[in-house]
mmCIF file of the N, C-alpha and C atoms, coordinates in Angstrom:
data_MODEL
# 
_entry.id   MODEL 
# 
loop_
_atom_site.group_PDB 
_atom_site.id 
_atom_site.type_symbol 
_atom_site.label_atom_id 
_atom_site.label_alt_id 
_atom_site.label_comp_id 
_atom_site.label_asym_id 
_atom_site.label_entity_id 
_atom_site.label_seq_id 
_atom_site.pdbx_PDB_ins_code 
_atom_site.Cartn_x 
_atom_site.Cartn_y 
_atom_site.Cartn_z 
_atom_site.occupancy 
_atom_site.B_iso_or_equiv 
_atom_site.pdbx_formal_charge 
_atom_site.auth_seq_id 
_atom_site.auth_comp_id 
_atom_site.auth_asym_id 
_atom_site.auth_atom_id 
_atom_site.pdbx_PDB_model_num 
ATOM 1   N N  . UNK A 1 1  ? 0.784  -1.199 -0.161 1.00 0.00 ? 1  UNK A N  1 
ATOM 2   C CA . UNK A 1 1  ? 0.070  0.246  -0.271 1.00 0.00 ? 1  UNK A CA 1 
ATOM 3   C C  . UNK A 1 1  ? 0.654  1.434  0.066  1.00 0.00 ? 1  UNK A C  1 
ATOM 4   N N  . UNK A 1 2  ? 0.646  2.216  -0.294 1.00 0.00 ? 2  UNK A N  1 
ATOM 5   C CA . UNK A 1 2  ? 1.212  3.455  -1.055 1.00 0.00 ? 2  UNK A CA 1 
ATOM 6   C C  . UNK A 1 2  ? 0.800  4.431  -0.184 1.00 0.00 ? 2  UNK A C  1 
ATOM 7   N N  . UNK A 1 3  ? 1.224  5.755  0.550  1.00 0.00 ? 3  UNK A N  1 
ATOM 8   C CA . UNK A 1 3  ? 0.898  7.066  0.429  1.00 0.00 ? 3  UNK A CA 1 
ATOM 9   C C  . UNK A 1 3  ? 1.595  8.227  0.244  1.00 0.00 ? 3  UNK A C  1 
ATOM 10  N N  . UNK A 1 4  ? 0.789  9.400  -0.072 1.00 0.00 ? 4  UNK A N  1 
ATOM 11  C CA . UNK A 1 4  ? 0.967  10.373 -0.348 1.00 0.00 ? 4  UNK A CA 1 
ATOM 12  C C  . UNK A 1 4  ? 1.918  11.027 0.464  1.00 0.00 ? 4  UNK A C  1 
ATOM 13  N N  . UNK A 1 5  ? 2.920  11.263 -0.235 1.00 0.00 ? 5  UNK A N  1 
ATOM 14  C CA . UNK A 1 5  ? 4.101  12.210 1.002  1.00 0.00 ? 5  UNK A CA 1 
ATOM 15  C C  . UNK A 1 5  ? 4.523  13.511 -0.026 1.00 0.00 ? 5  UNK A C  1 
ATOM 16  N N  . UNK A 1 6  ? 4.958  14.352 0.509  1.00 0.00 ? 6  UNK A N  1 
ATOM 17  C CA . UNK A 1 6  ? 4.961  15.639 0.304  1.00 0.00 ? 6  UNK A CA 1 
ATOM 18  C C  . UNK A 1 6  ? 6.579  16.241 0.612  1.00 0.00 ? 6  UNK A C  1 
ATOM 19  N N  . UNK A 1 7  ? 7.618  17.113 -0.117 1.00 0.00 ? 7  UNK A N  1 
ATOM 20  C CA . UNK A 1 7  ? 8.460  17.732 0.182  1.00 0.00 ? 7  UNK A CA 1 
ATOM 21  C C  . UNK A 1 7  ? 8.282  18.928 0.175  1.00 0.00 ? 7  UNK A C  1 
ATOM 22  N N  . UNK A 1 8  ? 8.646  19.815 0.905  1.00 0.00 ? 8  UNK A N  1 
ATOM 23  C CA . UNK A 1 8  ? 7.915  20.990 0.906  1.00 0.00 ? 8  UNK A CA 1 
ATOM 24  C C  . UNK A 1 8  ? 9.241  22.083 0.782  1.00 0.00 ? 8  UNK A C  1 
ATOM 25  N N  . UNK A 1 9  ? 9.822  22.719 -0.232 1.00 0.00 ? 9  UNK A N  1 
ATOM 26  C CA . UNK A 1 9  ? 11.220 23.529 -0.143 1.00 0.00 ? 9  UNK A CA 1 
ATOM 27  C C  . UNK A 1 9  ? 10.929 24.915 0.313  1.00 0.00 ? 9  UNK A C  1 
ATOM 28  N N  . UNK A 1 10 ? 11.746 25.193 1.280  1.00 0.00 ? 10 UNK A N  1 
ATOM 29  C CA . UNK A 1 10 ? 11.635 26.765 1.602  1.00 0.00 ? 10 UNK A CA 1 
ATOM 30  C C  . UNK A 1 10 ? 12.270 27.945 0.273  1.00 0.00 ? 10 UNK A C  1 
ATOM 31  N N  . UNK A 1 11 ? 11.910 28.826 0.349  1.00 0.00 ? 11 UNK A N  1 
ATOM 32  C CA . UNK A 1 11 ? 11.977 29.501 -0.185 1.00 0.00 ? 11 UNK A CA 1 
ATOM 33  C C  . UNK A 1 11 ? 13.422 30.351 -0.318 1.00 0.00 ? 11 UNK A C  1 
ATOM 34  N N  . UNK A 1 12 ? 14.616 29.846 -0.364 1.00 0.00 ? 12 UNK A N  1 
ATOM 35  C CA . UNK A 1 12 ? 16.210 29.501 -0.758 1.00 0.00 ? 12 UNK A CA 1 
ATOM 36  C C  . UNK A 1 12 ? 16.861 30.241 -1.730 1.00 0.00 ? 12 UNK A C  1 
ATOM 37  N N  . UNK A 1 13 ? 15.950 31.451 -1.902 1.00 0.00 ? 13 UNK A N  1 
ATOM 38  C CA . UNK A 1 13 ? 16.701 32.111 -3.421 1.00 0.00 ? 13 UNK A CA 1 
ATOM 39  C C  . UNK A 1 13 ? 16.327 31.224 -4.693 1.00 0.00 ? 13 UNK A C  1 
ATOM 40  N N  . UNK A 1 14 ? 15.728 29.905 -4.523 1.00 0.00 ? 14 UNK A N  1 
ATOM 41  C CA . UNK A 1 14 ? 15.657 29.087 -5.840 1.00 0.00 ? 14 UNK A CA 1 
ATOM 42  C C  . UNK A 1 14 ? 14.268 29.441 -6.027 1.00 0.00 ? 14 UNK A C  1 
ATOM 43  N N  . UNK A 1 15 ? 13.239 29.778 -4.922 1.00 0.00 ? 15 UNK A N  1 
ATOM 44  C CA . UNK A 1 15 ? 11.985 30.070 -5.082 1.00 0.00 ? 15 UNK A CA 1 
ATOM 45  C C  . UNK A 1 15 ? 11.393 28.622 -4.207 1.00 0.00 ? 15 UNK A C  1 
ATOM 46  N N  . UNK A 1 16 ? 10.307 28.927 -3.868 1.00 0.00 ? 16 UNK A N  1 
ATOM 47  C CA . UNK A 1 16 ? 9.570  27.812 -2.955 1.00 0.00 ? 16 UNK A CA 1 
ATOM 48  C C  . UNK A 1 16 ? 8.968  26.488 -3.988 1.00 0.00 ? 16 UNK A C  1 
ATOM 49  N N  . UNK A 1 17 ? 8.812  25.554 -3.611 1.00 0.00 ? 17 UNK A N  1 
ATOM 50  C CA . UNK A 1 17 ? 8.653  24.458 -4.560 1.00 0.00 ? 17 UNK A CA 1 
ATOM 51  C C  . UNK A 1 17 ? 7.790  23.170 -3.486 1.00 0.00 ? 17 UNK A C  1 
ATOM 52  N N  . UNK A 1 18 ? 7.214  22.834 -4.256 1.00 0.00 ? 18 UNK A N  1 
ATOM 53  C CA . UNK A 1 18 ? 6.136  21.290 -3.139 1.00 0.00 ? 18 UNK A CA 1 
ATOM 54  C C  . UNK A 1 18 ? 6.259  20.637 -4.533 1.00 0.00 ? 18 UNK A C  1 
ATOM 55  N N  . UNK A 1 19 ? 6.585  19.071 -3.885 1.00 0.00 ? 19 UNK A N  1 
ATOM 56  C CA . UNK A 1 19 ? 6.696  17.948 -4.851 1.00 0.00 ? 19 UNK A CA 1 
ATOM 57  C C  . UNK A 1 19 ? 5.836  17.014 -3.972 1.00 0.00 ? 19 UNK A C  1 
ATOM 58  N N  . UNK A 1 20 ? 4.931  16.309 -4.670 1.00 0.00 ? 20 UNK A N  1 
ATOM 59  C CA . UNK A 1 20 ? 3.713  15.306 -4.049 1.00 0.00 ? 20 UNK A CA 1 
ATOM 60  C C  . UNK A 1 20 ? 4.465  14.080 -4.672 1.00 0.00 ? 20 UNK A C  1 
ATOM 61  N N  . UNK A 1 21 ? 4.532  12.760 -4.461 1.00 0.00 ? 21 UNK A N  1 
ATOM 62  C CA . UNK A 1 21 ? 4.938  11.373 -4.669 1.00 0.00 ? 21 UNK A CA 1 
ATOM 63  C C  . UNK A 1 21 ? 4.097  10.364 -3.660 1.00 0.00 ? 21 UNK A C  1 
ATOM 64  N N  . UNK A 1 22 ? 4.211  9.365  -4.562 1.00 0.00 ? 22 UNK A N  1 
ATOM 65  C CA . UNK A 1 22 ? 3.755  7.880  -3.383 1.00 0.00 ? 22 UNK A CA 1 
ATOM 66  C C  . UNK A 1 22 ? 4.987  7.126  -3.085 1.00 0.00 ? 22 UNK A C  1 
ATOM 67  N N  . UNK A 1 23 ? 4.601  6.466  -1.744 1.00 0.00 ? 23 UNK A N  1 
ATOM 68  C CA . UNK A 1 23 ? 5.759  5.720  -1.338 1.00 0.00 ? 23 UNK A CA 1 
ATOM 69  C C  . UNK A 1 23 ? 5.264  4.580  -0.483 1.00 0.00 ? 23 UNK A C  1 
ATOM 70  N N  . UNK A 1 24 ? 5.692  3.628  -0.550 1.00 0.00 ? 24 UNK A N  1 
ATOM 71  C CA . UNK A 1 24 ? 5.301  2.402  0.512  1.00 0.00 ? 24 UNK A CA 1 
ATOM 72  C C  . UNK A 1 24 ? 5.630  2.896  2.144  1.00 0.00 ? 24 UNK A C  1 
ATOM 73  N N  . UNK A 1 25 ? 6.838  3.697  2.479  1.00 0.00 ? 25 UNK A N  1 
ATOM 74  C CA . UNK A 1 25 ? 7.111  4.094  3.505  1.00 0.00 ? 25 UNK A CA 1 
ATOM 75  C C  . UNK A 1 25 ? 7.662  5.423  3.669  1.00 0.00 ? 25 UNK A C  1 
ATOM 76  N N  . UNK A 1 26 ? 7.994  5.693  5.295  1.00 0.00 ? 26 UNK A N  1 
ATOM 77  C CA . UNK A 1 26 ? 8.495  6.647  5.041  1.00 0.00 ? 26 UNK A CA 1 
ATOM 78  C C  . UNK A 1 26 ? 10.415 6.682  4.530  1.00 0.00 ? 26 UNK A C  1 
ATOM 79  N N  . UNK A 1 27 ? 10.914 5.201  4.688  1.00 0.00 ? 27 UNK A N  1 
ATOM 80  C CA . UNK A 1 27 ? 12.201 5.069  4.384  1.00 0.00 ? 27 UNK A CA 1 
ATOM 81  C C  . UNK A 1 27 ? 12.045 5.163  3.112  1.00 0.00 ? 27 UNK A C  1 
ATOM 82  N N  . UNK A 1 28 ? 11.533 4.525  2.185  1.00 0.00 ? 28 UNK A N  1 
ATOM 83  C CA . UNK A 1 28 ? 11.517 4.724  1.001  1.00 0.00 ? 28 UNK A CA 1 
ATOM 84  C C  . UNK A 1 28 ? 10.695 6.603  0.014  1.00 0.00 ? 28 UNK A C  1 
ATOM 85  N N  . UNK A 1 29 ? 9.920  7.017  1.018  1.00 0.00 ? 29 UNK A N  1 
ATOM 86  C CA . UNK A 1 29 ? 9.911  8.584  0.784  1.00 0.00 ? 29 UNK A CA 1 
ATOM 87  C C  . UNK A 1 29 ? 11.294 8.954  1.282  1.00 0.00 ? 29 UNK A C  1 
ATOM 88  N N  . UNK A 1 30 ? 12.225 8.626  1.859  1.00 0.00 ? 30 UNK A N  1 
ATOM 89  C CA . UNK A 1 30 ? 13.514 9.438  1.985  1.00 0.00 ? 30 UNK A CA 1 
ATOM 90  C C  . UNK A 1 30 ? 14.572 9.468  1.028  1.00 0.00 ? 30 UNK A C  1 
ATOM 91  N N  . UNK A 1 31 ? 14.300 8.036  0.380  1.00 0.00 ? 31 UNK A N  1 
ATOM 92  C CA . UNK A 1 31 ? 15.048 7.632  -1.017 1.00 0.00 ? 31 UNK A CA 1 
ATOM 93  C C  . UNK A 1 31 ? 14.586 8.637  -1.950 1.00 0.00 ? 31 UNK A C  1 
ATOM 94  N N  . UNK A 1 32 ? 13.451 8.832  -2.257 1.00 0.00 ? 32 UNK A N  1 
ATOM 95  C CA . UNK A 1 32 ? 12.813 9.629  -3.001 1.00 0.00 ? 32 UNK A CA 1 
ATOM 96  C C  . UNK A 1 32 ? 12.945 11.244 -3.288 1.00 0.00 ? 32 UNK A C  1 
ATOM 97  N N  . UNK A 1 33 ? 12.981 11.344 -1.748 1.00 0.00 ? 33 UNK A N  1 
ATOM 98  C CA . UNK A 1 33 ? 13.388 12.942 -1.038 1.00 0.00 ? 33 UNK A CA 1 
ATOM 99  C C  . UNK A 1 33 ? 14.864 13.127 -1.273 1.00 0.00 ? 33 UNK A C  1 
ATOM 100 N N  . UNK A 1 34 ? 15.785 12.262 -1.352 1.00 0.00 ? 34 UNK A N  1 
ATOM 101 C CA . UNK A 1 34 ? 17.262 12.284 -1.960 1.00 0.00 ? 34 UNK A CA 1 
ATOM 102 C C  . UNK A 1 34 ? 17.296 12.652 -3.349 1.00 0.00 ? 34 UNK A C  1 
ATOM 103 N N  . UNK A 1 35 ? 16.614 12.038 -4.446 1.00 0.00 ? 35 UNK A N  1 
ATOM 104 C CA . UNK A 1 35 ? 16.807 12.565 -5.480 1.00 0.00 ? 35 UNK A CA 1 
ATOM 105 C C  . UNK A 1 35 ? 16.215 13.803 -5.960 1.00 0.00 ? 35 UNK A C  1 
ATOM 106 N N  . UNK A 1 36 ? 15.017 14.075 -5.078 1.00 0.00 ? 36 UNK A N  1 
ATOM 107 C CA . UNK A 1 36 ? 14.276 15.336 -5.555 1.00 0.00 ? 36 UNK A CA 1 
ATOM 108 C C  . UNK A 1 36 ? 15.116 16.334 -4.959 1.00 0.00 ? 36 UNK A C  1 
ATOM 109 N N  . UNK A 1 37 ? 15.889 16.620 -3.702 1.00 0.00 ? 37 UNK A N  1 
ATOM 110 C CA . UNK A 1 37 ? 15.948 17.366 -3.390 1.00 0.00 ? 37 UNK A CA 1 
ATOM 111 C C  . UNK A 1 37 ? 17.966 17.940 -2.966 1.00 0.00 ? 37 UNK A C  1 
ATOM 112 N N  . UNK A 1 38 ? 18.715 17.205 -4.503 1.00 0.00 ? 38 UNK A N  1 
ATOM 113 C CA . UNK A 1 38 ? 19.856 17.515 -4.632 1.00 0.00 ? 38 UNK A CA 1 
ATOM 114 C C  . UNK A 1 38 ? 20.535 18.075 -3.936 1.00 0.00 ? 38 UNK A C  1 
ATOM 115 N N  . UNK A 1 39 ? 19.823 19.606 -4.206 1.00 0.00 ? 39 UNK A N  1 
ATOM 116 C CA . UNK A 1 39 ? 20.605 21.105 -3.655 1.00 0.00 ? 39 UNK A CA 1 
ATOM 117 C C  . UNK A 1 39 ? 20.133 21.624 -2.869 1.00 0.00 ? 39 UNK A C  1 
ATOM 118 N N  . UNK A 1 40 ? 18.877 21.119 -2.261 1.00 0.00 ? 40 UNK A N  1 
ATOM 119 C CA . UNK A 1 40 ? 18.181 21.959 -1.396 1.00 0.00 ? 40 UNK A CA 1 
ATOM 120 C C  . UNK A 1 40 ? 17.606 21.215 0.146  1.00 0.00 ? 40 UNK A C  1 
ATOM 121 N N  . UNK A 1 41 ? 17.643 22.073 1.067  1.00 0.00 ? 41 UNK A N  1 
ATOM 122 C CA . UNK A 1 41 ? 16.912 21.735 2.449  1.00 0.00 ? 41 UNK A CA 1 
ATOM 123 C C  . UNK A 1 41 ? 15.371 21.543 1.812  1.00 0.00 ? 41 UNK A C  1 
ATOM 124 N N  . UNK A 1 42 ? 14.950 20.646 2.885  1.00 0.00 ? 42 UNK A N  1 
ATOM 125 C CA . UNK A 1 42 ? 13.283 20.418 2.637  1.00 0.00 ? 42 UNK A CA 1 
ATOM 126 C C  . UNK A 1 42 ? 12.457 19.850 3.703  1.00 0.00 ? 42 UNK A C  1 
ATOM 127 N N  . UNK A 1 43 ? 11.333 19.938 3.760  1.00 0.00 ? 43 UNK A N  1 
ATOM 128 C CA . UNK A 1 43 ? 10.465 19.435 4.807  1.00 0.00 ? 43 UNK A CA 1 
ATOM 129 C C  . UNK A 1 43 ? 9.710  17.851 4.210  1.00 0.00 ? 43 UNK A C  1 
ATOM 130 N N  . UNK A 1 44 ? 9.630  16.719 4.960  1.00 0.00 ? 44 UNK A N  1 
ATOM 131 C CA . UNK A 1 44 ? 9.025  15.849 4.099  1.00 0.00 ? 44 UNK A CA 1 
ATOM 132 C C  . UNK A 1 44 ? 7.794  15.883 5.248  1.00 0.00 ? 44 UNK A C  1 
ATOM 133 N N  . UNK A 1 45 ? 6.557  15.484 4.462  1.00 0.00 ? 45 UNK A N  1 
ATOM 134 C CA . UNK A 1 45 ? 5.326  15.536 5.122  1.00 0.00 ? 45 UNK A CA 1 
ATOM 135 C C  . UNK A 1 45 ? 4.585  14.476 4.584  1.00 0.00 ? 45 UNK A C  1 
ATOM 136 N N  . UNK A 1 46 ? 3.643  13.753 5.552  1.00 0.00 ? 46 UNK A N  1 
ATOM 137 C CA . UNK A 1 46 ? 2.397  12.757 4.959  1.00 0.00 ? 46 UNK A CA 1 
ATOM 138 C C  . UNK A 1 46 ? 1.299  13.207 5.602  1.00 0.00 ? 46 UNK A C  1 
ATOM 139 N N  . UNK A 1 47 ? 0.529  13.614 4.697  1.00 0.00 ? 47 UNK A N  1 
ATOM 140 C CA . UNK A 1 47 ? -0.639 14.372 4.995  1.00 0.00 ? 47 UNK A CA 1 
ATOM 141 C C  . UNK A 1 47 ? -0.621 15.408 5.786  1.00 0.00 ? 47 UNK A C  1 
ATOM 142 N N  . UNK A 1 48 ? -1.113 15.613 7.168  1.00 0.00 ? 48 UNK A N  1 
ATOM 143 C CA . UNK A 1 48 ? -0.618 17.024 7.738  1.00 0.00 ? 48 UNK A CA 1 
ATOM 144 C C  . UNK A 1 48 ? 0.333  16.781 8.643  1.00 0.00 ? 48 UNK A C  1 
ATOM 145 N N  . UNK A 1 49 ? 0.962  15.483 8.613  1.00 0.00 ? 49 UNK A N  1 
ATOM 146 C CA . UNK A 1 49 ? 1.919  15.611 9.473  1.00 0.00 ? 49 UNK A CA 1 
ATOM 147 C C  . UNK A 1 49 ? 3.553  14.997 9.062  1.00 0.00 ? 49 UNK A C  1 
ATOM 148 N N  . UNK A 1 50 ? 4.540  16.627 9.867  1.00 0.00 ? 50 UNK A N  1 
ATOM 149 C CA . UNK A 1 50 ? 5.681  16.783 9.006  1.00 0.00 ? 50 UNK A CA 1 
ATOM 150 C C  . UNK A 1 50 ? 6.399  16.059 9.993  1.00 0.00 ? 50 UNK A C  1 
ATOM 151 N N  . UNK A 1 51 ? 7.100  14.650 9.291  1.00 0.00 ? 51 UNK A N  1 
ATOM 152 C CA . UNK A 1 51 ? 7.476  13.684 9.663  1.00 0.00 ? 51 UNK A CA 1 
ATOM 153 C C  . UNK A 1 51 ? 9.078  14.269 9.999  1.00 0.00 ? 51 UNK A C  1 
ATOM 154 N N  . UNK A 1 52 ? 9.641  14.994 9.046  1.00 0.00 ? 52 UNK A N  1 
ATOM 155 C CA . UNK A 1 52 ? 11.338 15.333 9.371  1.00 0.00 ? 52 UNK A CA 1 
ATOM 156 C C  . UNK A 1 52 ? 11.725 16.236 8.603  1.00 0.00 ? 52 UNK A C  1 
ATOM 157 N N  . UNK A 1 53 ? 12.953 17.256 8.623  1.00 0.00 ? 53 UNK A N  1 
ATOM 158 C CA . UNK A 1 53 ? 13.395 17.952 7.576  1.00 0.00 ? 53 UNK A CA 1 
ATOM 159 C C  . UNK A 1 53 ? 15.015 17.210 7.156  1.00 0.00 ? 53 UNK A C  1 
ATOM 160 N N  . UNK A 1 54 ? 14.710 17.275 6.267  1.00 0.00 ? 54 UNK A N  1 
ATOM 161 C CA . UNK A 1 54 ? 16.574 16.729 5.558  1.00 0.00 ? 54 UNK A CA 1 
ATOM 162 C C  . UNK A 1 54 ? 17.157 18.457 5.150  1.00 0.00 ? 54 UNK A C  1 
ATOM 163 N N  . UNK A 1 55 ? 18.180 18.087 5.354  1.00 0.00 ? 55 UNK A N  1 
ATOM 164 C CA . UNK A 1 55 ? 19.274 19.365 4.864  1.00 0.00 ? 55 UNK A CA 1 
ATOM 165 C C  . UNK A 1 55 ? 20.594 18.512 4.684  1.00 0.00 ? 55 UNK A C  1 
ATOM 166 N N  . UNK A 1 56 ? 21.186 19.274 3.281  1.00 0.00 ? 56 UNK A N  1 
ATOM 167 C CA . UNK A 1 56 ? 22.180 18.652 2.511  1.00 0.00 ? 56 UNK A CA 1 
ATOM 168 C C  . UNK A 1 56 ? 23.317 19.292 3.364  1.00 0.00 ? 56 UNK A C  1 
ATOM 169 N N  . UNK A 1 57 ? 24.339 18.712 3.755  1.00 0.00 ? 57 UNK A N  1 
ATOM 170 C CA . UNK A 1 57 ? 25.781 19.650 4.590  1.00 0.00 ? 57 UNK A CA 1 
ATOM 171 C C  . UNK A 1 57 ? 26.673 18.899 3.779  1.00 0.00 ? 57 UNK A C  1 
ATOM 172 N N  . UNK A 1 58 ? 27.948 19.567 4.096  1.00 0.00 ? 58 UNK A N  1 
ATOM 173 C CA . UNK A 1 58 ? 29.292 19.569 3.362  1.00 0.00 ? 58 UNK A CA 1 
ATOM 174 C C  . UNK A 1 58 ? 30.219 18.995 4.585  1.00 0.00 ? 58 UNK A C  1 
ATOM 175 N N  . UNK A 1 59 ? 31.037 18.139 4.576  1.00 0.00 ? 59 UNK A N  1 
ATOM 176 C CA . UNK A 1 59 ? 32.021 17.763 5.593  1.00 0.00 ? 59 UNK A CA 1 
ATOM 177 C C  . UNK A 1 59 ? 33.167 18.447 5.170  1.00 0.00 ? 59 UNK A C  1 
ATOM 178 N N  . UNK A 1 60 ? 34.116 18.491 6.110  1.00 0.00 ? 60 UNK A N  1 
ATOM 179 C CA . UNK A 1 60 ? 35.587 19.452 6.168  1.00 0.00 ? 60 UNK A CA 1 
ATOM 180 C C  . UNK A 1 60 ? 36.347 18.518 4.766  1.00 0.00 ? 60 UNK A C  1 
ATOM 181 N N  . UNK A 1 61 ? 35.998 17.078 4.350  1.00 0.00 ? 61 UNK A N  1 
ATOM 182 C CA . UNK A 1 61 ? 36.536 16.983 3.354  1.00 0.00 ? 61 UNK A CA 1 
ATOM 183 C C  . UNK A 1 61 ? 36.156 16.991 1.967  1.00 0.00 ? 61 UNK A C  1 
ATOM 184 N N  . UNK A 1 62 ? 34.985 17.948 2.145  1.00 0.00 ? 62 UNK A N  1 
ATOM 185 C CA . UNK A 1 62 ? 34.457 17.893 0.711  1.00 0.00 ? 62 UNK A CA 1 
ATOM 186 C C  . UNK A 1 62 ? 33.207 16.812 0.824  1.00 0.00 ? 62 UNK A C  1 
ATOM 187 N N  . UNK A 1 63 ? 32.985 15.866 1.245  1.00 0.00 ? 63 UNK A N  1 
ATOM 188 C CA . UNK A 1 63 ? 32.160 15.110 1.083  1.00 0.00 ? 63 UNK A CA 1 
ATOM 189 C C  . UNK A 1 63 ? 30.661 15.555 1.831  1.00 0.00 ? 63 UNK A C  1 
ATOM 190 N N  . UNK A 1 64 ? 29.751 15.200 0.751  1.00 0.00 ? 64 UNK A N  1 
ATOM 191 C CA . UNK A 1 64 ? 27.979 15.897 0.963  1.00 0.00 ? 64 UNK A CA 1 
ATOM 192 C C  . UNK A 1 64 ? 27.292 14.497 1.625  1.00 0.00 ? 64 UNK A C  1 
ATOM 193 N N  . UNK A 1 65 ? 26.652 14.972 3.071  1.00 0.00 ? 65 UNK A N  1 
ATOM 194 C CA . UNK A 1 65 ? 26.143 14.108 3.541  1.00 0.00 ? 65 UNK A CA 1 
ATOM 195 C C  . UNK A 1 65 ? 24.702 14.940 4.025  1.00 0.00 ? 65 UNK A C  1 
ATOM 196 N N  . UNK A 1 66 ? 23.390 14.172 4.561  1.00 0.00 ? 66 UNK A N  1 
ATOM 197 C CA . UNK A 1 66 ? 22.647 14.472 4.951  1.00 0.00 ? 66 UNK A CA 1 
ATOM 198 C C  . UNK A 1 66 ? 22.297 14.518 6.447  1.00 0.00 ? 66 UNK A C  1 
ATOM 199 N N  . UNK A 1 67 ? 21.301 15.827 6.395  1.00 0.00 ? 67 UNK A N  1 
ATOM 200 C CA . UNK A 1 67 ? 21.177 15.689 8.026  1.00 0.00 ? 67 UNK A CA 1 
ATOM 201 C C  . UNK A 1 67 ? 19.810 15.557 8.226  1.00 0.00 ? 67 UNK A C  1 
ATOM 202 N N  . UNK A 1 68 ? 18.974 14.492 8.974  1.00 0.00 ? 68 UNK A N  1 
ATOM 203 C CA . UNK A 1 68 ? 17.736 13.916 8.866  1.00 0.00 ? 68 UNK A CA 1 
ATOM 204 C C  . UNK A 1 68 ? 17.209 14.328 10.183 1.00 0.00 ? 68 UNK A C  1 
ATOM 205 N N  . UNK A 1 69 ? 16.086 14.901 10.579 1.00 0.00 ? 69 UNK A N  1 
ATOM 206 C CA . UNK A 1 69 ? 15.691 15.345 12.247 1.00 0.00 ? 69 UNK A CA 1 
ATOM 207 C C  . UNK A 1 69 ? 14.487 16.278 12.006 1.00 0.00 ? 69 UNK A C  1 
ATOM 208 N N  . UNK A 1 70 ? 14.047 16.403 13.271 1.00 0.00 ? 70 UNK A N  1 
ATOM 209 C CA . UNK A 1 70 ? 13.005 17.266 13.427 1.00 0.00 ? 70 UNK A CA 1 
ATOM 210 C C  . UNK A 1 70 ? 13.462 18.753 13.642 1.00 0.00 ? 70 UNK A C  1 
ATOM 211 N N  . UNK A 1 71 ? 12.289 19.793 13.229 1.00 0.00 ? 71 UNK A N  1 
ATOM 212 C CA . UNK A 1 71 ? 12.649 21.237 13.596 1.00 0.00 ? 71 UNK A CA 1 
ATOM 213 C C  . UNK A 1 71 ? 13.030 22.119 12.345 1.00 0.00 ? 71 UNK A C  1 
ATOM 214 N N  . UNK A 1 72 ? 13.184 23.551 12.527 1.00 0.00 ? 72 UNK A N  1 
ATOM 215 C CA . UNK A 1 72 ? 13.548 24.237 11.406 1.00 0.00 ? 72 UNK A CA 1 
ATOM 216 C C  . UNK A 1 72 ? 14.749 24.258 10.544 1.00 0.00 ? 72 UNK A C  1 
ATOM 217 N N  . UNK A 1 73 ? 14.461 23.831 9.508  1.00 0.00 ? 73 UNK A N  1 
ATOM 218 C CA . UNK A 1 73 ? 15.747 23.682 8.344  1.00 0.00 ? 73 UNK A CA 1 
ATOM 219 C C  . UNK A 1 73 ? 16.568 24.804 8.056  1.00 0.00 ? 73 UNK A C  1 
ATOM 220 N N  . UNK A 1 74 ? 15.970 25.943 8.584  1.00 0.00 ? 74 UNK A N  1 
ATOM 221 C CA . UNK A 1 74 ? 16.966 27.178 8.617  1.00 0.00 ? 74 UNK A CA 1 
ATOM 222 C C  . UNK A 1 74 ? 17.684 27.218 9.616  1.00 0.00 ? 74 UNK A C  1 
ATOM 223 N N  . UNK A 1 75 ? 17.583 26.482 10.680 1.00 0.00 ? 75 UNK A N  1 
ATOM 224 C CA . UNK A 1 75 ? 18.326 26.352 12.367 1.00 0.00 ? 75 UNK A CA 1 
ATOM 225 C C  . UNK A 1 75 ? 19.737 25.545 12.397 1.00 0.00 ? 75 UNK A C  1 
# 
């Protein structure tokens, strides 16, 4: 069974954006979110429930990684 998820991108200079998609669970939704949010931070929603924020960060060696957690993506 799939559910509808939303990625909500804040207005970070590229303009606000919302992407809606279906996934079987939150883990699968994060995989899709990773592809959709290549250069931007976003909130992941299922219905009216904010599941988490995803924020792309850069390590000291230049590697990229995702920080996943609750809260405001601007903080």
